[in-house]
MARLO-174265 format. One record per residue (C-alpha): x, y, z. Coordinates in Angstrom, 3 decimals, decimal comma. Example, Ala and Ser with C-alpha at 12.3 -4.5 7.8 and 13.67 -1.06 7.14 Angstrom:
% MARLO-174265
<node u="12,300" v="-4,500" w="7,800"/>
<node u="13,670" v="-1,060" w="7,140"/>
END
This chain:
% MARLO-174265
<node u="0,020" v="0,019" w="0,012"/>
<node u="1,352" v="3,346" w="-1,025"/>
<node u="0,735" v="6,286" w="1,323"/>
<node u="0,804" v="9,838" w="-0,002"/>
<node u="1,514" v="12,997" w="1,971"/>
<node u="1,644" v="16,657" w="0,863"/>
<node u="1,607" v="20,130" w="2,321"/>
<node u="0,695" v="23,228" w="0,310"/>
<node u="0,406" v="25,709" w="3,223"/>
<node u="2,928" v="28,140" w="4,713"/>
<node u="5,780" v="27,620" w="7,241"/>
<node u="6,515" v="24,037" w="8,277"/>
<node u="4,502" v="20,865" w="8,700"/>
<node u="5,385" v="17,297" w="9,475"/>
<node u="4,336" v="15,287" w="6,357"/>
<node u="4,985" v="11,837" w="7,903"/>
<node u="6,587" v="10,273" w="10,914"/>
<node u="7,702" v="6,716" w="11,404"/>
<node u="9,388" v="5,300" w="14,485"/>
<node u="12,576" v="7,399" w="15,136"/>
<node u="12,428" v="9,805" w="12,182"/>
<node u="10,138" v="12,305" w="10,530"/>
<node u="9,916" v="14,138" w="7,245"/>
<node u="8,630" v="17,660" w="7,098"/>
<node u="7,921" v="20,159" w="4,311"/>
<node u="9,016" v="23,722" w="4,703"/>
<node u="7,482" v="26,478" w="2,648"/>
<node u="7,617" v="30,295" w="2,615"/>
<node u="6,323" v="32,187" w="5,615"/>
<node u="7,347" v="35,283" w="7,593"/>
<node u="9,662" v="33,107" w="9,705"/>
<node u="11,465" v="31,792" w="6,688"/>
<node u="11,553" v="35,040" w="4,702"/>
<node u="14,394" v="36,809" w="6,575"/>
<node u="17,607" v="35,928" w="8,354"/>
<node u="16,695" v="37,235" w="11,858"/>
<node u="17,273" v="34,191" w="14,004"/>
<node u="19,295" v="31,000" w="14,463"/>
<node u="18,255" v="27,736" w="16,024"/>
<node u="19,994" v="24,541" w="16,979"/>
<node u="18,751" v="21,068" w="17,826"/>
<node u="20,714" v="19,594" w="20,759"/>
<node u="19,971" v="15,869" w="20,056"/>
<node u="19,946" v="15,347" w="16,325"/>
<node u="21,215" v="16,339" w="12,936"/>
<node u="18,756" v="17,914" w="10,456"/>
<node u="18,873" v="17,456" w="6,728"/>
<node u="17,400" v="19,893" w="4,173"/>
<node u="16,617" v="19,125" w="0,479"/>
<node u="15,453" v="21,914" w="-1,850"/>
<node u="12,673" v="20,620" w="-4,085"/>
<node u="11,322" v="23,866" w="-5,681"/>
<node u="12,115" v="27,538" w="-5,693"/>
<node u="15,208" v="29,078" w="-4,113"/>
<node u="16,705" v="28,820" w="-0,624"/>
<node u="19,733" v="29,892" w="1,349"/>
<node u="20,909" v="27,951" w="4,353"/>
<node u="22,828" v="29,828" w="7,081"/>
<node u="24,876" v="28,774" w="10,074"/>
<node u="26,578" v="31,200" w="12,471"/>
<node u="29,740" v="31,008" w="10,435"/>
<node u="28,720" v="30,464" w="6,765"/>
<node u="25,904" v="30,387" w="4,257"/>
<node u="25,173" v="28,456" w="1,082"/>
<node u="22,697" v="28,964" w="-1,717"/>
<node u="21,045" v="25,616" w="-1,978"/>
<node u="20,910" v="23,490" w="-5,165"/>
<node u="17,825" v="21,364" w="-5,950"/>
<node u="17,958" v="17,705" w="-4,969"/>
<node u="21,153" v="18,044" w="-2,904"/>
<node u="21,124" v="16,946" w="0,705"/>
<node u="22,516" v="19,537" w="3,153"/>
<node u="23,037" v="18,242" w="6,658"/>
<node u="23,293" v="20,430" w="9,751"/>
<node u="24,953" v="18,468" w="12,588"/>
<node u="23,346" v="18,592" w="15,995"/>
<node u="24,053" v="21,656" w="18,109"/>
<node u="25,018" v="23,809" w="15,086"/>
<node u="23,190" v="27,164" w="14,900"/>
<node u="21,305" v="27,479" w="11,646"/>
<node u="18,376" v="29,074" w="9,764"/>
<node u="16,924" v="28,869" w="6,264"/>
<node u="15,450" v="31,603" w="4,083"/>
<node u="13,281" v="30,588" w="1,164"/>
<node u="11,607" v="32,206" w="-1,879"/>
<node u="7,827" v="32,486" w="-2,054"/>
<node u="7,647" v="29,465" w="-4,432"/>
<node u="10,039" v="27,198" w="-2,436"/>
<node u="9,465" v="23,824" w="-1,005"/>
<node u="12,164" v="22,200" w="1,158"/>
<node u="12,077" v="18,713" w="2,535"/>
<node u="13,354" v="18,400" w="6,061"/>
<node u="14,430" v="15,073" w="7,554"/>
<node u="15,155" v="14,832" w="11,283"/>
<node u="14,830" v="12,686" w="14,345"/>
<node u="11,239" v="12,259" w="15,495"/>
<node u="12,159" v="13,587" w="18,944"/>
<node u="13,162" v="17,010" w="17,610"/>
<node u="10,908" v="19,520" w="19,341"/>
<node u="10,808" v="22,803" w="21,247"/>
<node u="12,176" v="21,164" w="24,395"/>
<node u="15,508" v="20,241" w="22,743"/>
<node u="15,809" v="23,218" w="20,391"/>
<node u="17,311" v="26,566" w="21,221"/>
<node u="16,540" v="29,803" w="19,351"/>
<node u="18,411" v="33,116" w="19,434"/>
<node u="17,323" v="36,183" w="17,575"/>
<node u="19,801" v="38,318" w="15,674"/>
<node u="19,690" v="42,034" w="16,329"/>
<node u="20,195" v="44,440" w="13,431"/>
END
C-alpha cells in the first residue's frame, strides 16, 4: 500500500513520521523570509533538500545557496536558519524527537 502526503500551506508541517524519524515540508512564511534568528537542535542532525524555488541555508559562520535535490546536513548543536523564496518547498528530515524542548533559538539584532 502506497501512502501519499503533501503540504501546500505556509511555514513548516510534518508530512509523515515513522518510528525514530520524521519528514517535514518547509514553505515560505514570515519566519523563513528573513535571516533574523538562528536555532539549533541539541539531540539530532537535520537534513534539508530543496525541491522547488530558491533557498539559502545559514549557520553562524557560513551560508550556502542551496541547489535542488542536494542533501544539506546540519549536525546537532550547530546554529542554523533557512530563508526561502515564495515558491520554495524544502524537505526536512530529522529525528522524530526534535521539538521545542531540545531546540534553542536566538534572535539576531540588526
